[in-house]
N, C-alpha and C positions, 0 to 999 in steps of 0.2 A: 592302609595307616598302620604300621607296621607299632606293633606293643613294645612298649621303654619299663622299663623293671629300674623306674629311678630310686629306687633305695640302693640297687647297684649302681646305679652311674654315682652317684651322689657319694657314697661308700669311694668307689673305686678312682672319680674327680679327684675327691682330696686324697685320697694317699699316693698318687701321679703330681699333685700338685704340691704337695708336702706342707698340707694346710687343714692344723691341728687344734684341739680344744684349745693351747690357750695362745695358739693365733684367733681362735672366735672371741676371746676374754677379750685378748688385749688392741681387737679394732674395736669394741661399743666400749670400751672404756677409754678409749680417744675420739670417738666423736664428737662431747660436748667442746671441745676445744678444736673442731676440724668443722665443724656448722655453718661458721659464720661465712668457712673460705671455700666451701664447696662451689659457690657460684662462680666463684674466680677463677674454678680449676676446670669446671664448663665451659664459661667463656671460652680462656684458651686450649681450651682442647678442640671448639666446633674454629677459634678464629684460624686455627693453624690447621683447620681440615679446609676450608674457604679455599687456604691458600695453593692450595693441590685441585690442579685441572680436573681431574677423570673424579675428584669426589663431587663436583659441583650441582650433578643431576640428581644427586641424592640428596640435595641440603637443597636447592631451591624453592622457594616458596613455603620450605615448613620448620626452617630453623627454629622458631620460634617453639613450637611442638616436639621437634627437635632436644633440644634442651631441655624441656622442661621436664621431659623423660628422663635423660642424661640425669640433670640433678638429683629427679628420684631416684633413679639406679644408684650412684656411686650415695646417696644416704642409707640406703637399703643392704648395699656391699658390707659396712658398717655396723648393721645393728642386726643382721641375719633373722632369723636363726638360720640353719646353713643344716636345712634339713630337706627330708626326700618335695615336701615341693618348694622349696626355693632353689632343687637341681629341676624339678620340675618347669617353676618360675623363669629358670636361668635357658633353658631350651627353649621357652614360647619364646625369648629373645631372639635368638636361634633363628628362629622358623620367622619371626619377623624380617629377619633381615634377610633369608630368604630369597622370601614372599618380594621382596621389593628389589630383588637379583643384584642385591649387593656383594661382589665379589670376596670371597672369602679371606681374603690377603688382607681388602680391609679391614672386616673388623679383627682379627689376627692381630694388625698394627694398631689400631684402635686400643688396645690396652696398651702397646707399648706405648700411645699418647697420653694414655690417661697417666702412665706412671711421668709420662717425662714432667707431663705439669701439678702432681699430687706431690713428687718425693720434695721443691720443690717448699710448699709450705708446709712440708710435715720435718722439713731440718729450720724453715724456722719457729714451727712452734712448739718443736722438743729443742730446740738448741741449747738448753741449758741440762739438760738427764738422755747424753750420747748412749749411755746402756737401752732406755727406755726407743730413743729413735732408733739406734740398731734394730730390737726386737721390733719396735710396728712396722719397720718398710720389712723384714719378713715377711711380715703378717696378712699387709698391701701385697705384699708377690705375689703369695699364698693363695690370697683371695680372687685376685685378679687371673690367673695362673686356671685357676679354681673354675670359675667363672667361665674362661676361653674353653676347656676342655667341655664343658656341660655343650659351648654354646658349637665347637664345634662336632657334635656327634649331628646336629640336627642338621648342618652342610649334608655328611655323610650319608644319612637319613631319605633326603631329599635325592640325594645323588642315586640312592642305592630305586629307591618309586621309581625316576625317571629313565635307568636303566631296565628295571621289570616291566613298564611301558610302553619302553621303546621296543623291545623284544620279545616282548610278551610271554616271558620268561615269569614260572609263576613262582610263589615265596618257599615254597618246600622245595621245588626243583634249586631253585637256589642255596637254600639253604644242606641240601644232600651237596650241590658240587663244592659249595664252602667247606664244609663238615672232612669231603677228600681233601681238599688243598691242604688243606691244614694239620690233615694225616699224612700226604704224603710230604710237605713238608717244613711239618714240627712248629710249624708257625700258630701263636696261640688267639684265639676265639676273639683275647678283647684288644 
C-alpha cells in the first residue's frame, strides 16, 4: 500500500474545493440549528437511493447500519476539525466504498444527493437570514467537494494498486514512467 501524505492531501483538497477557515466556522456555527434535521436528510438520501435499481445490491440488508454511519458522517462534516486526521478519515471512507466495490460514480453522485436533500433544510432553517444562508450554502458545497476529492484519491490508489498487481510493475518503475510522462507532456503530478 502506497503511503499517502495526508497533510498534503488535506491542503490540496481544501484549495481545490475552495474550502476555507470561514467555511469551517460557518459549519460549526450552524450545527445546533441543523442537528435535529440530519436524520431527515439521511432518510431522504437513502429513500432516493432505494429508488435506483443499481444501488439496491449495496443497500440490501444493511440499510439501518448505513443510515447510522451516514448520520454520523453528516454530523462530522459540520464539526471537523478539518485537519490531517479528518483527511485520513475521509480517505478511509473512500477505501470502504472501494472495498464494497461501490462504483466511483455512485460515491460522486451521492455527494450531489446529499446537497439535494440538505439545501432545502438549510433554506428552511435560515430563511430569515439570506446572507447567512448564502454563506452556509457555500460552506456546505466546500466541505462536500473537499470530502469528495479526498475519497476519490482512494479510488485512484486502488486502481493503481490493481494495475501494478496485474502487470507486475513495481512502484519504483511506475513512478519513473509517470515522471517521464509528466516531463514529456507537461502534466502536473497532482
